[in-house]
N, C-alpha and C positions, 0 to 999 in steps of 0.2 A: 438401600434395593429396593426393588420394585414388588410392594404387597400383593398386587395380583399375578405377579407372574412366582412370586416365592411366596406362598401364604404360610408356609408354616416354619418360616425363619424369623418370627419378630421377637420371639423371646430372646435376652441377652444371655451370653455366657454366663455357665454356673460361677459365683464369687463369693468362695468360701476362704478367702487369703486375708490375710492382715497387711496390707501395702499401705504405705505413706499415700495421702489424697493425691497427691500430685502425678502418681504411678496409677491412678486409679484406673486406667484402661487397659492394662498388660493382661488380666483374662481375656479380654476380648481378641487378642492376638494368642492367645495361648491355646483358646479354645477353636481358633480356626486356623485349618492347615495350610492357608495363605501363606504365613510367615517362612514354610517349610521352603517355597521357593521364590523367597524374596531375601535376599542376601544381609540387605540392612536391617531388616525387619530381624532377621536370628540375630545380629549384632546386639538388638535390643536386650534380648537376653543375655546373651556373651559376656557384655561389656560390664555388665553389674558384678559379676565374679567368674573369670573363666575356670576357674579350679571345680566351684561348686556345679559350672554348668556341663563339665566334661562327667562330673561326678556321676550327674544325674541322668548321663547319656543322650543327653541334648532332648529331656523331656520337660517342656517348660511347665507344665502341670507340677511335676513332682519339684522342679527347679523352684518356683515361687512358694513351694508349701514348705520347702528347707532352707532355702537361703536366708540367713541371720537378718533381722532390723536393721541391726546396723549397717549393711551392706547396702541394703533398699535406700535408706536414708540417705546415704553419703551419694547414691546415685540421683537420689532426687534433689541433693544438693547443690549436683556438678553440670555448669552451663552449658559446657558441651555435648554432655550427656543427653540432657534435656532437650537440645537443638535437635539431634537423632531422634529420640522420641517422638517429639512433635511432629517432625518428619515424617515419620512413618505411621503416626497414627493419623494424619491428613489422609497420606496414599492408599491406607487402608480404608478409610471411610470413603475417600472418594470411588475406590474401588469396587467397594459393594454397594454403593450409590449409583454405578456407571452401567447399570444392564441396558439403557434407552441407548447408550450410544456404542455399544459392542458391535462387531462386525455381524453375527446372526441379528443384531436391531435392524442394523441398515439394510443388509440385503435379503433378509426374510423376517421382514416385519410383521407380516399379516399371520407368521406362524409362531409369533412370540407367548401364545397361551396355550400353545400344544406339546403338552411335556412327554420326553422321550426316557423312558424307562429303563436303565441298564442293570443287567443281573450278571454279576459274577463271582465264582465261589473262593476268592480272594483278591484283597486291595493291598499294593504296597505304594504307601502313600509315605512314609517317613520310620526312621528304624525305633520311634518311640510309640508306634502304632503296630506292633507286632503279628499282624495277621494276613503275611504272603508268604509264602514259599520260593516263588523264582519269578522265572519271565513273565506268567501270564499275570500275576499279580502287579508287577510293575508296569506293565503294559493296560492294566486297568485303573490303576491309578493314575497315571501320566495323559491318559484318556478324560478322565475326570477333572483334572487340573486345568486342562486345554480346552475343554469345555466350559469352564467357567472363564477362564481368559477370553473366550468367544462371545461367550454370552448365551449358549446353548441351554434352551431350557431340561435341563436333565435332570432328573431323580434318580438314586443308585441305591442298589439292593444285594446285600452280601452278609456274612458271618462274622460275627463276635467272637471268636475264639477262646475260651477261658485261659489254654495254656499256650495259644498262640502259635507257631512252629517250634521245632525242637533248638533247644541250644546246642552247636557241634564241640564234642572235646574230641582231639586225638590222643590215642595214648602213643608212650614211647613205642609200641612194635608198628604203629602207625594205624591202628583201628580206630573207626570212627564209632562212640557213643553218644548216642542221643540224650538230652537231659532235658527234663520237663519239667516247666515253673507255673505256678497259678498265678494269672494276671488280676493284678488290683484295676478293675475297673475304676475306683475313685484317683487312680494316678494315670490315667490314660484322658486325652484329650476328647472324651465321648461324654453327651448329655443323655440321662435316663428321659426318655418319652414318655410323659404323662398323659392319663386320661384327664377328662373333665372335673374327676374329682379330686383329684391329684395323686392317684394312684400308677403304679407302674401300668403301662399298655400293654397289654398281650393278644396275641392272635391262637386261634385253635386251629388243630388240623388231624381230622380224623382219620382212624387206621383201624385196619380190621375187627380188633378187641378194643380199644383203647383209643383213646387223642391224648394228644400232644401239645403241651403250652409253648410259646415262644414270647417273649418278651422284646421291646425294641431298644435301641439305643440310636443316636445320631451324631454323625461325625457331620463338621463342617469342613468341606473341601472347597475356601475361596464363597463362590456363588452356589456350587453346590452339594445339595444335600445328600448324605450318604445314608441308609438307615440299614441298621445291624443286626438280623436275630440271634437271639442267646435263648438255650433249650434248658438251660441251668436254673429252672423255675420250681422252688420247692415241692410245689402239687404234682410235679412229674414223677415217674418211675425211676428210679437210679440210673437204669440203663439210657434212658430218655435225656435226661439231665446230662449224660455226657456227650451226646451227640456232636455238640458244639465245643468240645473240647479241643479236637485238633484239626488240623487240615487232612486231607486224603487219608482219610482212616481206610487201611487195606481190607476188613472185614467186608465183604459184599452185604452180608444183614445191613449193618451199619449204616455202610455206604448210601443204600437206597433207601433208608430211613433221612439219612441226612439230605438227599438230593429232593426226596417229597417234601421236607422242611423248607428247604431254598425256593422251590418250585410253586409250591401251593400255599405255604406260607409266606412266601414274597406276595405274591399276588393279593391273599388277604390283607397283608400287612398296606399296601399300597391303599386299598379300597378303605382300609380304618382309617388311616390317613388323610382320607377326601381325594386321593388322586385319582383321574382317570386318562392314563396315558395314551396316546395318539399314535405311538410306535413303542414297540414292545425291542429292546436289542438283548440276545444271548450272549455273553463271552464265553465262549466253549460250550459243551452240551451239558454239563453239570445241572443245570437250570432248567432243563428242558421240559421238566411236568409243570413249569408254570403254563405252558400252552394247553396242556390239557384243563388245567384248571381255567382257564380264560373262555375254551370250548361250552365246561361245565356251566359257567354263569350266562351263555348265550343260549344254551340250551334250557335252563332253568326259564328264562325270560321267552319260552315257546319257540326258538327256531330250531328248527331240524340239525340233525347233525352237520350234514352237507354244506348248509349253509352257513352253521358257526365255524365250522374248520376254515372256510373261503376267508369269512372275516376275519379269523385270526390269522391265518395266511397275508393278507391282505397288510396287516398293519405288524408282521415281524420280521426282524434281520437278525440273522445267523452268524457268528463270525465262527470259523474252525481253525484251531491251531497247530493242530497234532499230524504230521504227514505219517506215523508210526501206528501201524490197525491196532496194535495191542496199548496204547495210549488212550483211547477211546473207552468211556466206562460201558461196559455192556453188562446185563444182567439174566441168570436164567429165569425161564418162564416161570419156575415155582414160586418166586420171589414174587414176581408181576400179580400171582394168582395171589397169593397172601395178602397184598396190599392193595389190589386196587379190582377184585372180583366184585365186590360194593360200589366200586366207584362207575365201572364201565356202564353200566346201565343207567346210570345220571346223564350219560353224555350220548345215548340213544345208540349203543353198543353191544355186541356180545362178547364175548371172549376172543374168538379170532379175528375179529375186527380192531379190537384194539391191542393186539399182539402185531396187527399187519402194520401198526402206526409206527414200530419200532422194529420190526422184524429185520432181521440181517444176520449173515453167515460168519459165525469167529472161526478164530482156529480150533477151538474146544467144541463147536457145535454150533447151533442156530440159536441164538439170544435175541432181548430187544435189547437194542442198541438208544443208548439217549441222543448219539448225534444222527442216526438214523431219524428218532422222532423229532430232531430239530430240523432235519432237511423236509421231512414230510408236512409240517406243519408251520414253516416257515415260507415266506413267498420271495423273500431276496437273502442269498449267502456269499458269502465272501472268504477267498482264504488269505493269508498276511504276507505274500511275498509273490512274484511272477512266476518261480518255480515251483510253490508251494501251491500254486494254480493248478499245474500241469499234475503234480504228484495226487490233488486233490480230488481234481475231474476223473482222473484214471481211478482213484478209490473208492468212489461211490458213483462209478458209472451204471452201477446195478439198479439204481433208483430210478435212472431214465434209460430203460434198457432200448427204445427204439431210437437213441439219439449215441451219432457218434463220440466217443470220450470226451476229446476236445471242444466238440459243441455243448456239453452239460454245461449249465448256466450258474456255473460258482465263478463269480467275478474274484480279478485279486485288488486287496487294497494293502499294500505295502506297508508294513508297520513304521513308527517313528518315534522319538522322543518327545518327551516335554523339555524344551531347551532349558527355563529358568531353575530348573531340579538340577540339574546335570553339568550344568556351566560351571566351572571354578571362576570365583570372585575375581580374579587377577584375568583371567581371559576377559570377561564379561568387561571390564575396566578395557583392556585391549581395544576390543569390538566398540567400545564407546567412544575412544579417542579417533580412530582411523575410518570407521564405518560411518553411513550417513546418521545425522541423530535420531532418525525414526527407524533404525533397524531393527531395535527389538520390536516395534509393532507389524514387520512386517518379514517376518522372519522365513516365509515360504517364498519370496521373491527372489529368483536365482540373481538377477541384477542389483540387487544389495549388497551379495557375497562378492561381488567381482572386486569391492575395494580392498579385499585383505592382501591383495599384492602389493598395497601401498605400507601396510605394517614395515617399520625398519627389519632388517633380519636383527639386529642386535635387540630391539625388543622385544620381538618373537622369543629369542633365544633365553633372554633373562627371565621371562615368563615360566619358560618349559624349566629349566633348571630350578627356579624357585618352586614349583610344583613337585619336580622328583623329590626336592632335597625334605620339603613336607610329608611326603609318602613314607621317605626312609625315617624322619622323625616320628612320624604314628607308630611306624613297627615297632621302634624301639620302646618307646613311651609304654606300648601295648605289652611290649615282652616284659619289661618291667614289673609293670601290676599284676602280669601271670606269675614272676620269679618270685614273689614277697611272701605272697603266703604260703611259701613250699610245695613241695609233690611234685614236682616237677623233675627231669631228669634232664641235667645241662644241655644234653642233645636238643631237646624239645625247644629251647631257649634259641638256640643256635639256629634251628627249623624256622624260627619265626622272623626271621630278618634282621637280627641284629649288625651282623657283617656284613651288610650290605654296601658297597661304594655310591655315592649319590651321584657321580659323573659317570659311571660306568654306564654302557648299554644295556636298559634295563627291558626285557622282555614280560607281559602280563599275560595270565591265561585263570580266568574265573570264571564259573558258570555251573550248573546243578553235574554232580559227575554221574552221568547216565552213560554206559559204554558206549554207544554209538558216536558219542561228543569226544572220543577216544584222546583224553587227557593224555594220554602215555606214550600218542605217536613221536612226540619230539625224543623221547627218550627209547626209540624203537633199537637205535644202537649207542647203549649208555657212555663207550668210550668214547665215540666220535663226538657227542653233545659235551661229555667233560674236557676234551680237548678244544674245543669251541670255548666253554667258559673261562677257561684257564688262561687262555694265549696270552703272554707279554705284551702289558702296553694295548691289548683290546681284548681287554674281559668281557663275557656277556653273564647277565643276571638274568635269574627267571623264578619270577613268583606264581604261585600257583594258590586259588581260593576255591571253594566250591564245596556243597553239601551233598552225599548221596539219601534218597529216600529211607527213613529207616527199616523199609522191608525191601530195600533192592541190595543183596547181596553181592550181586556181581559189582555194582556201585562201590559197594563199601570194599570191597577186593580192590577196586581201580585204584582208590584212594590208597591203599593199603601199599600198592606196588610204587605210586608214587613217592609217599614220603620216604619207602626203604631206601629208596635212589638218593634221595633229599638227604638220607642220613650221613651218606659216607662222606668222611674224612677229605676225599680227592676232591671234592668239587669246591672247598674252601669258603664255606657260608652262602654260597652264589645260589645255590638252590632253595627256594623257603615256599611252605605252606602256609598260609594266615588260616587260623582255623576260627567257625562259625561267622562265614561270609553272610553280610547282609548289606543294608543299603549303604551305610555309613561307609564299612570297608570299602565297597562300590565304588563311592566316590574318591575317596582317596587315591584307588589302582586305575581307573580309567583317567584321570586327570594326571597321575604323577607317574605312569611306564611312559615309554617309547614308542613299543612297538605291540598291538595289541594282537594274538594270536587265536586263531580260530579253527579246528579241526574236526569238523563234523564229518561222517563217513557222508559223503553225498549221495542222494540226493534225501536225508532224513534231518535236515536244518528247516523247519518251515520258515522262519525267518529271523529270530536273534537280534536284539538292539544293542548290546553292550558296545559292541564294536561302534555303531552311528555314534554312542556318547564318548567312548575314547577320540572319533575324529574330532566332536565340536571344541574338544580340548587341546587338540594338536599333536594328537597319538596316531600313529600309522599304523593300518590294518595290514594283518599277515594273515590271511584267510583263503581255505579251499573257497572253492566256487560254490558257495551252496546257501541258501536263505537268501538275505536280502542284498549280498556281496554280488553275485552277477550283475545285479543293475546298479551298482554303486563303480564297481571297479572299471578303469579308463587306462589302465597302462602306465599312469602316471602321477595315480592318489594312492599308493600302497602298493601291495605285491601279492600274486593268487598262487597258491600252491596248489600243484597239478592241473590237471584242464575238465574238460568238463566230458569225457567217458565216463560211461557208469561201467564198472566191472560184475561180474556174475561172482567173482572168487574175492572175498572179503579180504583174506591175506593178500592176495596182488595188489589190489588197492590200496591196504596197507603200506607195503613195501612201494610202490611206487610215488604216495604221495607223501611218504618220508624221506624221500631220496630228492623229491622236488624242493621238500622244505629244508634239507640241509644244505642242499647247493644255493638255494637262495640265501639263506645266513652266510654262508662261506664266500658266496661270488658276487652277492650286490648289498646285503645288509648292512654287513659288519663294516666292509669297506666303505661304504657310502658314509657311515655315522663315523669313524675315525680315520680315515687317511684324504678324505676329500674335503680338507680344510684350508680355506683363507690365511691370509697372512695373520689377521688378528685372529685367527684360531677359530672362527664359526666355521660351522659346517652349512657353505652356503646351498649345496645340491640337496641336502636333507630338508633345510629349511623350504626350499622351493617346494618339495614334494609334500611337505605337512601345509603350505599355503594353497596349493592345488587340492589336496585334501578338506580342507573347510570349504574352500570356494564351492566346490561341485557335491559334496556331503550335505555339509549344514542345511539349506533349503529345501532338497528332496528328503530328507530323512528326518524334516522336522515333523511334531506330532500336529503342530498347526494346519501342515499340509492335509495328515491323515485324516484329523475330526474334520476338516472344509470338503474331504474327500467322500467322507460318512455324509455329512449332511448334504452334498449336492447329488451323491448317487444313489444314497440308500435311505436317508431319514424322509427328506421331502418328497422323493417321490410315494412314499407310503404313507403321508401325511393329507388327511382328507381335507377338503374346502373347507376354509374357517368356518362359512356359514352351517357348514353339516356337523361341527363339532358338539 
């Protein structure tokens, strides 16, 4: 790697493992999440012992610590294994040294030493690092991985949660229980950041009556360093130590403290590490206090507030993800008074002036909006799909009172997915055989994907059937492990998928159980869906997964409603709920089902990316025209539920969309899957639709396209000329 571009990455990975000398580089792989999006690197661990790898839940740090020396020695003597190991280590070293040959280095060479700071409250990088809750975190993780692949000089900042996100358990009555466990950081692929004396590096955030310390940890995401704040420091008060325990604390007092630590503390952490970012990117508004801290720095350097604010705006990018007003963090003024009354004089403002930075009407009264603050102190802003752009411009038009809503300067950059993370190995091999040899380096070029038409139907169908069998085997083995300790009712095991048929049409629905996502839409007429599921010779299976926030009672009731239908004996075990949805479960689902179902109440879905992951693996989308799908659907690459009209009556909308969904299943999807078979048993028209889906969706909704778009339209325009840095 380039030490000038990555000055903080010179130290090797921690190595407290007893390994054969021949395998001494395994910790380098374990402590760099590059392995998570390179299937050959994952096999370097798995092939040592598959059962140990599964028992370690795909965590290489735990795996290397607990796997017996006998198995490691056997691998060190296995010629075939060593060939794979040596190949992967060469690939890894070439990748880490290859910063000067990346897309960013070629196209933006003058800006290679101008780092971009990326702030997010969660990062979904891999199931072994459970510091994510859902889509926002998965997008953040994919963004870092693609920035690494493209050579974007990025540094990221977030939290290392001591309890991660909760483990979900579904009781026999269908009620979700949240179970928390304290993570052992020694078992995670994280480095402690140390000062020059070898002590843990900490930063301090001053509050109205005390200060909070946070120590720093580092995660290596390919070439990109991710620094994580942890307030569980002995010198802190007990309440402050718990600030970084869990994601999305519901208590507003704790929530604002958490966001103060992320914003103010995040800036101070990067300064302590020696970074001077040229561009600062906020992924959602949780870290917006970062901007007032940067204003404070400039005011302390004798700039008046208005000049300091303009400088911050010129170098700040804000991405808003939430089309639902209640999803934007807002705090009552008394909390702002409590924590910032000593702060606003430091930036040259009085109380009213500071409150004006985030003033916004909420359903419960006027409040200080974190997204409002982010819009007011950012110079460039974007929504995450074209449709979300329309919603966001209307939602925030009051910030531009003299501008027509559609002229509000919130642009659209539609979300994408990181191909290496989500593409099944068998599908990757299929693309290797039939696409151009350099397809993986040109993921966003539409002409590359035209060659999907060359894939023989027999080969594509064989891979699709393999991935579905793999999903079914995963569900059975998971249910077996849950059954062995005892304490579960047999209906819970049946509901886990043990009776599914690997050759029946299988529909997947997996996402956060918020009410507007309408997980129960397909069950609006339970008898009708049960008739479809049990039709002789043409059965339909439906797999659900997803969590409701522990404080979201309506979301938990929705899970219970769905689960109670799943428990009905009439469905014959063809309705399934996979509890504790995480990135591992997600991979099996988006690769293994036949159809991906998405039923949000339009226009409440900002983007969504699970359907993009499914499409990449040959799964067809069945979705409401919301989020990214209006940009992707062309009439031949999936199905659209309902139309583009927006209803004032939610019940009428649900009735219309449910009827559209049932008709599509009855009249198009089920017949196409079962009846339109050639003499050799292949569903040729189904496979043609899969190819059309891959060809049209894979390049347009790749993270490569997305990150390039951020670089070209948001980052580079905000960068100063190199000689001014």
